[in-house]
VOPAGU-2260 file (C-alpha; in pm, 1 decimal, decimal comma):
REM VOPAGU-2260
SITE   aa  ch    i         X         Y         Z
SITE  MET   A    0   -2535,2   -1173,3    3787,6
SITE  VAL   A    1   -2441,5   -1040,1    3447,3
SITE  THR   A    2   -2802,3    -941,4    3369,0
SITE  LEU   A    3   -2845,8    -781,7    3712,6
SITE  LEU   A    4   -2529,1    -576,0    3662,2
SITE  LEU   A    5   -2656,3    -464,0    3322,0
SITE  ILE   A    6   -2975,8    -335,2    3488,6
SITE  VAL   A    7   -2764,1    -136,4    3735,4
SITE  ILE   A    8   -2565,8      10,6    3445,8
SITE  TYR   A    9   -2892,8     105,4    3273,8
SITE  ILE   A   10   -3014,6     277,3    3587,7
SITE  ALA   A   11   -2684,5     466,9    3617,2
SITE  PHE   A   12   -2728,1     586,9    3259,6
SITE  ILE   A   13   -3069,2     730,5    3350,4
SITE  GLY   A   14   -2879,9     939,2    3604,3
SITE  LEU   A   15   -2643,5    1056,3    3331,6
SITE  GLY   A   16   -2934,7    1179,9    3121,1
SITE  ILE   A   17   -3134,3    1364,1    3388,2
SITE  PRO   A   18   -2907,8    1672,9    3420,6
SITE  ASP   A   19   -2843,9    1700,2    3044,0
SITE  SER   A   20   -3195,8    1812,1    2947,5
SITE  LEU   A   21   -3282,6    1990,5    3269,7
SITE  PHE   A   22   -3105,7    2321,3    3217,0
SITE  GLY   A   23   -3207,2    2375,4    2854,8
SITE  THR   A   24   -3571,7    2323,0    2939,3
SITE  ALA   A   25   -3557,5    2545,0    3247,7
SITE  TRP   A   26   -3356,1    2823,0    3082,7
SITE  PRO   A   27   -3648,9    3034,1    2947,0
SITE  ALA   A   28   -3779,4    3060,5    3304,7
SITE  ILE   A   29   -3432,0    3117,3    3450,6
SITE  TYR   A   30   -3325,6    3402,3    3220,7
SITE  ALA   A   31   -3666,3    3567,3    3262,4
SITE  GLU   A   32   -3635,3    3553,7    3641,4
SITE  TYR   A   33   -3275,9    3681,5    3648,2
SITE  GLY   A   34   -3330,3    3937,7    3370,8
SITE  LEU   A   35   -3043,3    3793,6    3162,2
SITE  PRO   A   36   -2980,0    3788,4    2786,2
SITE  ILE   A   37   -3088,9    3465,1    2613,9
SITE  SER   A   38   -2733,3    3389,9    2496,3
SITE  LEU   A   39   -2595,9    3348,4    2851,0
SITE  GLY   A   40   -2755,5    3005,9    2864,0
SITE  GLY   A   41   -2467,7    2890,1    2650,7
SITE  VAL   A   42   -2224,9    2989,2    2926,9
SITE  ILE   A   43   -2365,1    2729,5    3167,8
SITE  THR   A   44   -2364,5    2470,0    2893,5
SITE  THR   A   45   -2006,6    2559,1    2803,9
SITE  VAL   A   46   -1873,8    2531,9    3159,4
SITE  THR   A   47   -2052,2    2201,4    3212,5
SITE  PHE   A   48   -1907,5    2041,8    2909,4
SITE  ILE   A   49   -1558,3    2177,7    2958,6
SITE  GLY   A   50   -1563,0    1975,3    3279,1
SITE  THR   A   51   -1702,0    1679,6    3085,3
SITE  THR   A   52   -1423,9    1707,7    2825,3
SITE  ILE   A   53   -1148,7    1715,6    3089,2
SITE  SER   A   54   -1278,0    1406,6    3268,7
SITE  SER   A   55   -1331,8    1223,5    2936,8
SITE  LEU   A   56    -969,1    1274,5    2839,0
SITE  LEU   A   57    -859,3    1141,8    3176,5
SITE  SER   A   58   -1102,9     850,5    3163,9
SITE  ALA   A   59    -859,3     569,3    3075,5
SITE  ARG   A   60    -633,8     663,3    3370,2
SITE  LEU   A   61    -931,2     701,6    3605,6
SITE  ILE   A   62   -1081,0     364,4    3506,2
SITE  ARG   A   63    -745,7     194,5    3551,9
SITE  LYS   A   64    -702,3     352,6    3897,7
SITE  PHE   A   65   -1054,1     330,9    4045,5
SITE  GLY   A   66   -1233,9      82,2    3826,6
SITE  THR   A   67   -1559,5     139,4    3641,6
SITE  ALA   A   68   -1780,5      59,7    3942,1
SITE  ARG   A   69   -1631,9     299,4    4199,1
SITE  LEU   A   70   -1580,5     571,0    3938,8
SITE  THR   A   71   -1947,0     552,0    3833,5
SITE  ALA   A   72   -2074,0     551,9    4192,7
SITE  GLY   A   73   -1862,8     848,0    4302,3
SITE  CYS   A   74   -1941,0    1059,0    3998,0
SITE  THR   A   75   -2315,4     992,6    4018,9
SITE  LEU   A   76   -2304,4    1120,8    4377,9
SITE  ILE   A   77   -2114,7    1430,6    4262,3
SITE  THR   A   78   -2377,8    1513,4    3998,0
SITE  ALA   A   79   -2652,4    1472,7    4259,3
SITE  LEU   A   80   -2483,4    1721,7    4487,0
SITE  ALA   A   81   -2442,9    1966,3    4195,5
SITE  LEU   A   82   -2814,0    1942,3    4114,5
SITE  LEU   A   83   -2895,2    2007,5    4480,6
SITE  GLY   A   84   -2684,7    2324,5    4455,9
SITE  PHE   A   85   -2880,1    2435,5    4145,7
SITE  SER   A   86   -3210,1    2391,9    4326,9
SITE  LEU   A   87   -3094,5    2606,6    4619,2
SITE  SER   A   88   -2906,7    2875,3    4426,0
SITE  HIS   A   89   -3030,8    3231,5    4367,9
SITE  SER   A   90   -2720,2    3351,5    4183,9
SITE  PHE   A   91   -2619,7    3302,0    3822,6
SITE  VAL   A   92   -2253,0    3300,7    3924,9
SITE  ILE   A   93   -2319,7    3010,9    4164,0
SITE  LEU   A   94   -2487,3    2820,9    3879,8
SITE  ILE   A   95   -2168,8    2862,7    3674,9
SITE  ILE   A   96   -1954,5    2727,5    3960,6
SITE  LEU   A   97   -2186,1    2428,7    4015,6
SITE  ALA   A   98   -2169,5    2348,0    3645,7
SITE  ILE   A   99   -1802,5    2244,1    3692,2
SITE  PRO   A  100   -1855,6    1932,5    3913,8
SITE  LEU   A  101   -2169,7    1852,6    3714,5
SITE  GLY   A  102   -1957,2    1828,1    3400,2
SITE  LEU   A  103   -1666,5    1645,9    3561,2
SITE  GLY   A  104   -1895,7    1377,6    3700,5
SITE  ALA   A  105   -2089,1    1330,7    3377,7
SITE  GLY   A  106   -1776,1    1287,3    3162,3
SITE  SER   A  107   -1641,2    1000,2    3370,8
SITE  ILE   A  108   -1974,7     821,1    3390,4
SITE  ASP   A  109   -2026,7     850,4    3018,6
SITE  THR   A  110   -1686,3     721,8    2913,1
SITE  ALA   A  111   -1659,4     445,7    3172,9
SITE  LEU   A  112   -1997,8     290,5    3106,1
SITE  ASN   A  113   -1975,9     326,2    2728,7
SITE  ASN   A  114   -1641,7     150,0    2730,0
SITE  TYR   A  115   -1763,4    -122,2    2967,4
SITE  VAL   A  116   -2071,3    -204,2    2763,5
SITE  ALA   A  117   -1892,4    -179,0    2425,4
SITE  SER   A  118   -1625,8    -421,0    2549,1
SITE  HIS   A  119   -1839,6    -675,3    2735,3
SITE  TYR   A  120   -2185,5    -664,9    2583,3
SITE  ASN   A  121   -2333,6    -655,7    2231,4
SITE  ALA   A  122   -2458,6    -380,5    1995,9
SITE  SER   A  123   -2819,1    -433,3    2100,0
SITE  GLN   A  124   -2736,5    -381,0    2467,2
SITE  MET   A  125   -2534,5     -72,2    2380,8
SITE  SER   A  126   -2836,2      81,3    2207,1
SITE  PHE   A  127   -3056,8      -9,5    2501,7
SITE  LEU   A  128   -2800,5     156,2    2730,6
SITE  HIS   A  129   -2849,4     483,6    2545,7
SITE  CYS   A  130   -3221,8     423,5    2540,9
SITE  PHE   A  131   -3206,8     451,5    2916,6
SITE  TYR   A  132   -3009,2     772,7    2878,9
SITE  GLY   A  133   -3303,7     882,8    2666,8
SITE  ILE   A  134   -3534,7     800,4    2957,2
SITE  GLY   A  135   -3321,6    1026,7    3177,5
SITE  VAL   A  136   -3330,0    1320,9    2938,8
SITE  THR   A  137   -3704,0    1268,6    2884,4
SITE  VAL   A  138   -3782,6    1270,7    3257,7
SITE  SER   A  139   -3642,1    1620,0    3317,3
SITE  PRO   A  140   -3861,5    1812,6    3069,6
SITE  PHE   A  141   -4159,7    1612,0    3189,6
SITE  ILE   A  142   -4088,8    1715,3    3550,0
SITE  LEU   A  143   -4054,1    2081,5    3450,5
SITE  THR   A  144   -4375,1    2062,0    3245,2
SITE  LEU   A  145   -4564,8    1955,0    3557,3
SITE  VAL   A  146   -4390,0    2220,0    3765,6
SITE  PHE   A  147   -4477,5    2500,6    3522,8
SITE  ARG   A  148   -4834,6    2373,4    3488,9
SITE  ASN   A  149   -4877,0    2396,3    3866,3
SITE  GLY   A  150   -4734,6    2748,2    3866,5
SITE  THR   A  151   -4427,6    2646,4    4068,3
SITE  ASN   A  152   -4074,3    2787,9    4031,6
SITE  TRP   A  153   -3817,9    2602,0    3818,5
SITE  ARG   A  154   -3619,6    2524,0    4136,1
SITE  ARG   A  155   -3888,2    2275,9    4237,3
SITE  GLY   A  156   -3811,1    2081,5    3920,4
SITE  TYR   A  157   -3442,9    2075,9    4007,6
SITE  GLY   A  158   -3529,9    1959,0    4357,9
SITE  ILE   A  159   -3730,0    1662,1    4225,0
SITE  ALA   A  160   -3445,0    1574,5    3985,8
SITE  THR   A  161   -3200,6    1588,8    4276,2
SITE  ILE   A  162   -3399,4    1331,6    4474,4
SITE  ILE   A  163   -3401,3    1095,2    4176,1
SITE  GLN   A  164   -3027,7    1141,7    4124,3
SITE  PHE   A  165   -2945,3    1059,8    4489,0
SITE  ALA   A  166   -3159,7     745,7    4462,8
SITE  ILE   A  167   -2965,4     636,2    4152,2
SITE  ALA   A  168   -2635,0     704,6    4327,9
SITE  ALA   A  169   -2751,1     483,0    4615,6
SITE  VAL   A  170   -2833,0     199,1    4373,0
SITE  VAL   A  171   -2485,7     213,4    4218,0
SITE  ILE   A  172   -2310,5     234,1    4557,1
SITE  PHE   A  173   -2496,8     -66,4    4696,7
SITE  SER   A  174   -2418,1    -263,9    4379,4
SITE  LEU   A  175   -2040,3    -238,1    4421,4
SITE  PRO   A  176   -2000,7    -599,3    4550,5
SITE  LEU   A  177   -2197,0    -719,3    4245,0
SITE  TRP   A  178   -1947,8    -549,6    4010,3
SITE  ASN   A  179   -1662,6    -734,4    4179,5
SITE  LYS   A  180   -1833,0   -1072,4    4144,2
SITE  VAL   A  181   -1912,7   -1021,8    3778,2
SITE  ARG   A  182   -1563,1    -886,8    3706,5
SITE  ASP   A  183   -1404,1   -1199,3    3860,1
SITE  LYS   A  184   -1636,2   -1424,6    3667,9
SITE  ASN   A  185   -1565,7   -1259,1    3332,8
SITE  GLU   A  186   -1195,0   -1207,1    3406,8
SITE  ILE   A  187   -1213,4    -840,9    3313,5
SITE  SER   A  188    -878,1    -675,1    3368,5
SITE  GLU   A  189    -909,8    -300,0    3375,6
SITE  SER   A  190    -539,1    -272,3    3455,7
SITE  ASP   A  191    -466,7    -365,0    3091,8
SITE  ILE   A  192    -640,1     -53,3    2959,5
SITE  LYS   A  193    -402,4     163,8    2757,8
SITE  SER   A  194    -397,6     543,6    2767,6
SITE  LEU   A  195    -329,3     760,5    2463,0
SITE  SER   A  196    -272,8    1129,2    2413,8
SITE  VAL   A  197    -496,8    1314,3    2171,3
SITE  ILE   A  198    -207,1    1337,0    1923,3
SITE  GLU   A  199    -136,6     962,9    1948,6
SITE  ALA   A  200    -504,8     883,6    1896,9
SITE  SER   A  201    -532,4    1112,6    1595,8
SITE  LYS   A  202    -260,7     914,7    1412,9
SITE  ILE   A  203    -467,8     593,5    1414,3
SITE  ARG   A  204    -643,5     528,0    1082,1
SITE  GLY   A  205   -1012,4     611,6    1097,2
SITE  VAL   A  206   -1008,1     801,5    1427,1
SITE  LYS   A  207   -1042,5    1147,8    1273,8
SITE  VAL   A  208   -1350,1    1044,3    1078,0
SITE  MET   A  209   -1503,0     908,1    1398,7
SITE  TRP   A  210   -1432,3    1240,9    1563,9
SITE  LEU   A  211   -1614,7    1419,3    1279,5
SITE  LEU   A  212   -1915,3    1193,0    1325,7
SITE  PHE   A  213   -1927,4    1249,9    1700,6
SITE  PHE   A  214   -1880,6    1623,1    1654,8
SITE  CYS   A  215   -2173,3    1651,3    1414,5
SITE  THR   A  216   -2421,9    1418,4    1582,7
SITE  CYS   A  217   -2361,3    1580,2    1922,7
SITE  SER   A  218   -2380,6    1929,5    1775,9
SITE  ILE   A  219   -2728,3    1847,1    1648,3
SITE  GLU   A  220   -2841,9    1661,6    1959,7
SITE  LEU   A  221   -2734,5    1922,2    2213,3
SITE  THR   A  222   -2828,3    2228,6    2010,0
SITE  VAL   A  223   -3178,1    2090,6    1978,3
SITE  GLY   A  224   -3184,9    2001,3    2349,3
SITE  ALA   A  225   -3053,2    2339,8    2461,1
SITE  TRP   A  226   -3238,4    2572,2    2222,7
SITE  SER   A  227   -3551,9    2405,2    2085,3
SITE  SER   A  228   -3758,1    2529,2    2379,5
SITE  THR   A  229   -3637,0    2887,5    2327,7
SITE  PHE   A  230   -3682,2    2851,0    1949,5
SITE  LEU   A  231   -4047,6    2756,4    1990,9
SITE  VAL   A  232   -4115,6    3037,7    2236,1
SITE  GLU   A  233   -3932,4    3309,9    2045,3
SITE  SER   A  234   -3985,7    3204,4    1682,6
SITE  ARG   A  235   -4307,2    3000,0    1678,8
SITE  GLY   A  236   -4506,3    3176,6    1953,0
SITE  ALA   A  237   -4536,0    2873,2    2182,8
SITE  THR   A  238   -4595,6    2906,8    2556,4
SITE  GLU   A  239   -4325,5    2800,6    2804,9
SITE  GLU   A  240   -4541,1    2499,1    2903,7
SITE  LEU   A  241   -4589,3    2387,5    2541,6
SITE  ALA   A  242   -4216,8    2438,6    2470,4
SITE  ALA   A  243   -4121,2    2224,9    2772,6
SITE  ARG   A  244   -4365,1    1959,5    2663,0
SITE  THR   A  245   -4210,8    1965,3    2314,8
SITE  VAL   A  246   -3861,7    1902,1    2452,1
SITE  THR   A  247   -4010,9    1595,3    2619,7
SITE  PHE   A  248   -4134,6    1476,1    2278,4
SITE  TYR   A  249   -3789,7    1537,7    2129,6
SITE  TYR   A  250   -3618,7    1322,7    2389,2
SITE  LEU   A  251   -3896,5    1067,3    2365,7
SITE  GLY   A  252   -3817,6    1040,0    1993,3
SITE  MET   A  253   -3448,9     996,1    2073,2
SITE  THR   A  254   -3531,9     724,3    2327,8
SITE  LEU   A  255   -3758,4     544,8    2081,6
SITE  GLY   A  256   -3486,6     564,7    1814,5
SITE  ARG   A  257   -3238,2     397,2    2046,8
SITE  PHE   A  258   -3492,9     133,1    2151,8
SITE  LEU   A  259   -3562,1      45,6    1790,7
SITE  SER   A  260   -3187,9      43,5    1724,8
SITE  GLY   A  261   -3145,9    -213,4    2004,2
SITE  ILE   A  262   -3399,2    -439,1    1832,4
SITE  LEU   A  263   -3253,9    -390,4    1483,7
SITE  ALA   A  264   -2895,1    -446,1    1608,4
SITE  ARG   A  265   -2977,5    -814,6    1658,2
SITE  LYS   A  266   -3018,6    -857,3    1281,2
SITE  ILE   A  267   -2829,6    -577,1    1104,4
SITE  HIS   A  268   -2490,8    -410,8    1150,1
SITE  SER   A  269   -2443,5     -84,5    1336,2
SITE  ARG   A  270   -2336,2      94,4    1016,3
SITE  THR   A  271   -2668,3       9,1     850,1
SITE  ILE   A  272   -2855,0     145,4    1150,1
SITE  ILE   A  273   -2649,0     464,1    1126,7
SITE  THR   A  274   -2740,8     498,3     755,2
SITE  ILE   A  275   -3112,9     456,0     829,8
SITE  GLY   A  276   -3092,0     708,7    1110,8
SITE  SER   A  277   -2921,1     959,9     880,0
SITE  ALA   A  278   -3208,5     936,9     631,8
SITE  VAL   A  279   -3472,5     996,2     898,7
SITE  LEU   A  280   -3270,4    1285,9    1044,3
SITE  GLY   A  281   -3236,4    1456,2     706,2
SITE  THR   A  282   -3611,0    1435,8     643,4
SITE  ALA   A  283   -3682,2    1574,8     988,8
SITE  LEU   A  284   -3446,1    1870,6     949,5
SITE  ILE   A  285   -3597,0    1970,5     616,5
SITE  THR   A  286   -3943,3    1952,2     774,4
SITE  LEU   A  287   -3827,2    2175,1    1061,3
SITE  VAL   A  288   -3696,2    2436,5     817,3
SITE  ILE   A  289   -4024,6    2458,0     623,2
SITE  ALA   A  290   -4251,5    2431,7     930,7
SITE  ASN   A  291   -4484,8    2729,4     959,3
SITE  ASN   A  292   -4638,9    2653,0    1297,6
SITE  SER   A  293   -4538,1    2511,5    1632,3
SITE  TYR   A  294   -4718,2    2174,8    1587,9
SITE  VAL   A  295   -4536,0    2086,2    1264,5
SITE  ALA   A  296   -4213,5    2188,8    1441,3
SITE  ILE   A  297   -4301,4    1958,1    1729,6
SITE  ALA   A  298   -4339,4    1664,0    1489,2
SITE  ALA   A  299   -4008,2    1753,3    1324,2
SITE  LEU   A  300   -3827,9    1767,4    1658,4
SITE  PHE   A  301   -3962,9    1424,0    1747,6
SITE  LEU   A  302   -3825,9    1286,1    1419,9
SITE  ILE   A  303   -3490,7    1456,7    1478,3
SITE  GLY   A  304   -3462,8    1266,0    1802,5
SITE  LEU   A  305   -3576,6     944,8    1633,0
SITE  GLY   A  306   -3315,7     970,8    1356,7
SITE  ASN   A  307   -3023,2    1109,2    1549,2
SITE  GLY   A  308   -3076,5     899,4    1862,1
SITE  PRO   A  309   -2915,0     577,2    1733,1
SITE  MET   A  310   -2600,2     756,2    1612,4
SITE  PHE   A  311   -2415,1     791,2    1943,7
SITE  PRO   A  312   -2454,1     435,1    2078,5
SITE  ASN   A  313   -2376,6     268,2    1746,7
SITE  LEU   A  314   -2067,8     479,5    1689,1
SITE  ASN   A  315   -1946,4     392,3    2037,4
SITE  PHE   A  316   -2006,3      22,4    1978,4
SITE  LEU   A  317   -1798,6      34,4    1661,0
SITE  THR   A  318   -1494,6     160,8    1856,0
SITE  PRO   A  319   -1359,6    -167,9    2001,5
SITE  GLU   A  320   -1455,8    -346,6    1680,9
SITE  GLN   A  321   -1255,2    -104,8    1466,5
SITE  PHE   A  322    -962,8     -25,3    1696,5
SITE  GLY   A  323    -937,0    -308,6    1954,7
SITE  GLU   A  324   -1055,5    -349,5    2314,6
SITE  ASP   A  325    -722,4    -246,5    2466,2
SITE  LEU   A  326    -748,4      95,8    2302,5
SITE  SER   A  327   -1125,7     141,4    2328,5
SITE  ALA   A  328   -1128,7     320,5    2668,6
SITE  ALA   A  329    -875,0     579,4    2554,8
SITE  LEU   A  330   -1040,0     624,6    2216,3
SITE  ILE   A  331   -1390,7     642,7    2358,1
SITE  GLY   A  332   -1259,8     898,9    2604,3
SITE  ALA   A  333   -1116,5    1101,7    2315,9
SITE  GLN   A  334   -1443,2    1063,4    2127,9
SITE  MET   A  335   -1633,8    1192,6    2431,0
SITE  ALA   A  336   -1392,0    1483,8    2448,0
SITE  VAL   A  337   -1448,8    1570,3    2082,4
SITE  ALA   A  338   -1820,4    1532,9    2134,0
SITE  ASN   A  339   -1805,9    1765,3    2428,1
SITE  VAL   A  340   -1606,7    2022,5    2231,0
SITE  ALA   A  341   -1903,3    2019,7    1992,8
SITE  ILE   A  342   -2142,9    2040,6    2284,8
SITE  VAL   A  343   -1953,0    2339,6    2422,5
SITE  ILE   A  344   -1901,4    2531,3    2101,4
SITE  THR   A  345   -2217,3    2466,1    1901,7
SITE  PRO   A  346   -2495,7    2563,6    2149,1
SITE  LEU   A  347   -2291,7    2866,4    2255,1
SITE  LEU   A  348   -2239,6    2967,9    1893,5
SITE  PHE   A  349   -2605,0    2930,8    1816,2
SITE  GLY   A  350   -2696,3    3133,0    2123,1
SITE  PHE   A  351   -2507,8    3433,2    1989,3
SITE  LEU   A  352   -2619,9    3380,0    1628,2
SITE  GLY   A  353   -2982,0    3330,0    1738,0
SITE  GLN   A  354   -2979,2    3648,9    1938,8
SITE  ALA   A  355   -2817,4    3848,2    1655,6
SITE  LEU   A  356   -3002,7    3700,8    1356,3
SITE  GLY   A  357   -3317,3    3556,1    1511,9
SITE  MET   A  358   -3429,0    3211,5    1620,1
SITE  GLY   A  359   -3553,9    3139,4    1271,4
SITE  LEU   A  360   -3193,8    3041,0    1191,7
SITE  PHE   A  361   -3237,9    2726,2    1405,7
SITE  GLY   A  362   -3320,0    2471,4    1132,8
SITE  TYR   A  363   -3059,1    2594,2     884,7
SITE  PHE   A  364   -2794,7    2584,1    1157,8
SITE  LEU   A  365   -2870,8    2217,0    1222,0
SITE  LEU   A  366   -2868,2    2133,7     849,3
SITE  PHE   A  367   -2512,1    2266,8     825,1
SITE  PHE   A  368   -2387,6    1995,4    1063,4
SITE  TYR   A  369   -2603,6    1732,4     899,8
SITE  VAL   A  370   -2416,4    1774,4     570,0
SITE  PHE   A  371   -2085,9    1693,3     739,1
SITE  LEU   A  372   -2243,3    1404,9     930,5
SITE  VAL   A  373   -2346,8    1236,7     605,6
SITE  ALA   A  374   -1997,3    1291,0     465,0
SITE  GLY   A  375   -1849,6    1125,7     773,5
SITE  VAL   A  376   -2083,7     825,2     745,4
SITE  ILE   A  377   -1971,3     769,1     385,3
SITE  LEU   A  378   -1601,2     804,9     469,6
SITE  ASN   A  379   -1622,9     568,1     766,2
SITE  ARG   A  380   -1786,6     297,3     555,7
SITE  ARG   A  381   -1518,9     333,8     283,8
SITE  GLN   A  382   -1228,9     322,7     530,7
SITE  PHE   A  383   -1329,2      -5,0     688,9
SITE  LYS   A  384   -1489,6    -177,1     387,4
SITE  LYS   A  385   -1162,1    -347,2     302,3
SITE  ASN   A  386   -1162,3    -515,7     642,5
SITE  GLY   A  387   -1513,7    -648,5     593,0
SITE  MET   A  388   -1654,4    -408,7     857,0
SITE  VAL   A  389   -1966,8    -305,0     672,0
């Protein structure tokens, strides 16, 4: 039963990943069709993740009221309906409106499942969870690559993604009795989850450093996901098809990084995995900066995904270990909110900077956040070394 439930959770996390890479990959075709400035892509991203931030901050209350199972099922269905709206829309304003439920649904799924797995499974299974998220974000660029290759409109890609998302929602809905059986067996009491305000959370030792880490890793992850396709087209002369294929390689690298993290987590601590990932990420970013052609850039983007991929799941897994299971839902929710602030601000900021100064700024922009990421890794290790958490 426990293993079967874990499979359902993994499938649900595929559904979380599918919308996240879809828009960034489709944006070059969307802005060309609508005759819009490149930078407006950040508006859709911003609206989506504002919704995600709001639902993340409310996550502890929502989990306590509805439970992880029903919350996940309902929010997966909401995201499927939002994707359907995208596929049918012919108005940029409508896309902005649809981004709201897409974000609200994603935030609740993300926080609820991260908290559930961090509290009831091990570090290896947490990494594998995010590996399945990587499958989701890899599927979307692959779908759009096939769509563009066949000369079909980007809406066809959204339509295919919608069908997949509805299928995932159905799996979660039909699994609801299974969640109840497993919950009774493991005596999981979600009514004991505590809620904290952002101010209350910020006063806990080590929380601010965790926020810095989430801010930086998500800034890198989502800026690459949202703008690497446009960067390759505008700065490296790649075609839309090659750029879409490259985004697939980036997310494939991220998925592989999380898969390898799941294997390594059985033998080494999450902090060691984070340190290894940081080293790979730094090498990849330097390579991206000095890359003179699209194929070297493609290799660098793959390595960025490989190095940065393990960061998010391992940081989440550290939360109940560092702060306690009764606070983990509220703190993971706050971490998701901080991450989504980064996701809102950073791609939007780069959109305007890239349009004003050129897409060649891309690699240097990412390196800026990498410096603070490394500083956060060092501070986190020092703060918890005294407790033997190394």
